[in-house]
C-alpha positions in Angstrom: -9.5 -1.6 6.8 -12.0 -0.9 9.6 -14.5 1.9 9.6 -15.8 1.1 13.1 -14.1 4.2 14.4 -15.9 6.4 11.8 -19.3 5.0 12.7 -22.0 7.0 14.6 -23.9 5.2 17.5 -26.6 3.1 16.1 -25.3 3.4 12.6 -25.3 0.1 10.7 -23.3 -0.9 7.8 -25.4 -2.3 4.9 -22.7 -3.0 2.3 -19.1 -2.8 1.6 -18.0 -2.8 -2.0 -13.9 -3.3 -2.8 -12.7 -2.1 -6.2 -11.3 -4.9 -8.4 -7.8 -5.1 -8.7 -7.8 -6.8 -12.0 -10.8 -5.3 -13.9 -10.9 -2.3 -16.1 -10.5 0.8 -14.0 -9.4 -1.1 -10.8 -6.0 -0.5 -9.0 -3.6 -3.3 -8.6 -2.1 -2.4 -5.6 -4.4 -0.2 -3.2 -7.7 -0.7 -4.4 -10.6 1.7 -2.8 -13.4 0.3 -0.5 -17.0 1.7 -0.4 -18.8 1.1 2.7 -22.7 2.0 2.6 -24.5 2.7 5.9 -27.9 3.2 6.7 -26.7 7.1 6.8 -24.1 7.6 4.4 -21.3 6.4 2.2 -17.7 6.0 3.3 -15.0 6.1 0.4 -11.8 4.6 1.9 -8.6 5.0 -0.4 -5.5 3.6 0.6 -2.6 5.5 0.7 -0.1 2.8 1.5 1.5 1.9 4.7 -2.1 1.4 6.4 -3.0 4.8 5.8 -6.3 5.9 4.3 -8.0 8.7 3.0 -11.4 8.8 3.7 -14.3 10.5 1.9 -17.7 10.9 3.5 -20.8 11.5 1.4 -24.2 12.0 3.4 -27.2 10.6 1.2 -29.2 14.0 1.9 -26.2 15.8 0.0 -26.4 13.1 -3.3 -28.3 14.8 -5.9 -27.7 12.1 -8.5 -26.4 8.7 -9.3 -26.0 6.5 -12.3 -24.6 3.0 -13.3 -22.3 2.2 -15.9 -22.2 -1.5 -16.7 -19.3 -2.7 -18.6 -18.5 -6.1 -19.7 -16.7 -7.3 -16.6 -17.5 -4.8 -14.1 -19.6 -1.6 -13.4 -18.9 2.1 -12.5 -21.1 4.2 -10.0 -20.7 7.7 -10.4 -22.4 9.7 -7.6 -23.0 13.5 -8.0 -23.4 15.3 -4.5 -22.8 18.7 -3.0 -19.8 19.6 -1.1 -18.0 16.6 -2.4 -14.5 17.4 -2.1 -11.4 15.7 -3.6 -9.1 13.5 -1.8 -5.5 12.2 -2.5 -6.8 10.8 -6.0 -8.8 13.8 -7.0 -6.2 13.6 -10.2 -7.4 10.2 -10.9 -10.8 9.6 -9.8 -12.8 12.1 -8.1 -13.9 15.0 -10.7 -14.8 18.6 -10.4 -18.1 19.6 -9.3 -19.1 17.4 -6.9 -18.9 14.3 -9.0 -17.5 10.9 -7.7 -16.7 7.6 -9.4 -16.5 4.3 -7.9 -14.8 2.0 -10.5 -14.1 -1.6 -11.2 -16.9 -3.1 -9.1 -18.9 -6.2 -9.7 -22.2 -5.4 -11.1 -24.3 -7.0 -8.7 -22.5 -4.9 -5.9 -23.0 -1.7 -7.9 -26.6 -2.3 -8.6 -27.3 -3.0 -4.7 -25.0 0.2 -4.0 -27.4 1.8 -6.2 -30.5 0.8 -4.7 -29.3 1.5 -1.2 -28.8 5.2 -2.2 -31.9 5.5 -3.8 -33.9 3.9 -0.8 -31.9 6.1 1.9 -33.0 9.5 -0.3 -36.4 8.1 -0.1 -36.3 7.5 3.5 -34.7 10.7 4.3 -37.8 12.4 3.2 -40.2 10.0 5.3 -37.8 10.1 8.5 -37.2 6.3 8.4 -33.7 4.6 7.5 -32.9 2.1 4.9 -32.9 -1.5 4.8 -30.8 -3.9 3.1 
């Protein structure tokens, strides 16, 4: 899976996280990927046969983020205005603009939250987030 075609000019990828196949909440066959850029989150849900459903969440639309730590993995809950429901709405993306990124390593989840928080602060000052 490559998000290169979705990136804007001069947009940088800061972090790419893949949902675990074997940890609680993960999907064995088609794990999701979350790409954090310096401008937005791109959630790529594989549908099979090389197809993907992409959800784009701009940092400026994120109103809240929560980390839930488990024993073997973590979950990141993102609350954002206009968050739509993709093909996995029945399973992961809730109503009222809540999105759940499950079964990710805790260090990657913490890094993702730091990127989101830094991007939200930078949006107010006009400078992009860094790694």
